[in-house]
C-alpha positions as CSV (number, residue, x, y, z in Angstrom):
1,M,14.2,9.2,15.4
2,P,11.8,6.9,14.4
3,N,12.2,5.0,11.2
4,L,10.3,7.1,8.8
5,K,7.9,5.1,6.2
6,Q,5.9,6.3,3.3
7,V,3.2,5.1,1.7
8,L,2.5,5.5,-2.3
9,V,-1.0,5.0,-3.4
10,C,-1.1,5.2,-7.0
11,Q,-3.6,7.4,-8.4
12,N,-3.2,6.9,-12.1
13,R,-5.7,6.3,-14.1
14,T,-6.2,2.1,-14.3
15,C,-5.7,2.0,-10.5
16,R,-8.3,4.9,-9.8
17,K,-10.8,2.9,-11.9
18,Q,-10.3,0.3,-9.5
19,G,-11.2,2.4,-6.6
20,A,-7.2,3.9,-5.7
21,K,-9.1,6.9,-4.7
22,S,-11.0,5.6,-1.5
23,I,-7.5,3.4,-0.8
24,L,-5.6,6.7,-0.5
25,E,-8.7,8.3,1.7
26,A,-8.7,5.1,3.9
27,F,-5.0,5.6,4.7
28,I,-5.2,9.4,5.3
29,A,-8.2,8.6,7.6
30,L,-5.7,6.6,9.6
31,P,-2.5,8.6,10.3
32,V,0.2,6.8,12.0
33,P,3.0,8.7,13.7
34,G,6.3,8.8,11.4
35,V,4.3,7.6,8.2
36,T,3.6,10.2,5.3
37,V,0.8,8.8,2.8
38,T,1.3,10.1,-0.6
39,A,-0.8,10.0,-3.8
40,S,1.7,8.9,-6.4
41,S,1.9,8.7,-10.2
42,C,1.8,5.0,-12.0
43,L,3.7,2.6,-10.2
44,G,4.0,0.7,-13.6
45,Q,2.0,-2.2,-12.2
46,C,-1.1,-1.2,-14.6
47,G,-3.7,-4.2,-14.3
48,N,-2.6,-5.5,-10.7
49,G,-4.1,-2.3,-8.8
50,P,-4.9,-0.7,-6.8
51,M,-1.6,-0.6,-6.2
52,V,0.2,0.3,-2.8
53,L,4.1,0.9,-2.2
54,V,5.5,1.2,1.3
55,L,9.0,2.5,1.3
56,P,12.1,2.4,2.5
57,D,10.3,-1.6,3.0
58,M,10.2,-1.6,-0.7
59,V,6.8,-4.0,-0.2
60,W,4.2,-3.4,-2.7
61,Y,0.8,-4.7,-2.3
62,C,-1.6,-5.1,-5.0
63,G,-5.5,-5.4,-5.5
64,V,-5.8,-3.7,-2.3
65,R,-9.3,-2.5,-1.3
66,S,-10.5,0.5,1.0
67,N,-11.3,-2.4,3.7
68,E,-8.1,-3.8,3.9
69,V,-6.3,-0.7,4.4
70,A,-6.8,-0.9,8.4
71,L,-4.9,-4.0,8.7
72,I,-2.0,-3.0,6.6
73,V,-1.9,0.1,9.0
74,E,-1.9,-2.4,11.8
75,Q,-0.1,-5.0,11.0
76,H,2.5,-3.4,8.3
77,L,3.1,0.0,9.6
78,I,2.3,0.2,13.3
79,G,3.4,-3.9,13.9
80,D,6.1,-3.9,11.2
81,K,5.3,-7.3,9.6
82,K,4.2,-7.5,6.0
83,V,0.5,-8.7,5.3
84,T,1.5,-11.8,3.2
85,Q,-1.9,-12.5,1.3
86,M,-2.0,-8.7,-0.3
87,L,1.8,-9.0,-1.3
88,D,2.8,-8.5,-5.2
89,K,4.0,-11.9,-6.0
90,R,6.5,-10.3,-8.6
91,F,8.2,-8.2,-5.9
92,H,7.7,-11.0,-3.5
93,P,8.0,-14.6,-4.9
94,E,8.8,-16.3,-1.7
95,Q,5.6,-15.6,0.0
96,K,3.2,-18.2,-0.1
97,K,-0.7,-17.5,0.2
């Protein structure tokens, strides 16, 4: 059985104002076997959105734009490598820009 991943895309008020609906739609438009994409309630990171959380990896992406979703899909969900320039520094302080 492949390692199953879940992508949570915050759909709370602040993230939605910053374009989270189009982020969710972009992930849904690029399906990956073994990966589920879910609209989530607030992820508690208001002001840094739109927020995307990849589980079980516990990788937090902040300020995601819809044109960056393909990069997350290709590099992280398929290639299993974090997209370092998009990581939330509060959760991934070891990553440099």
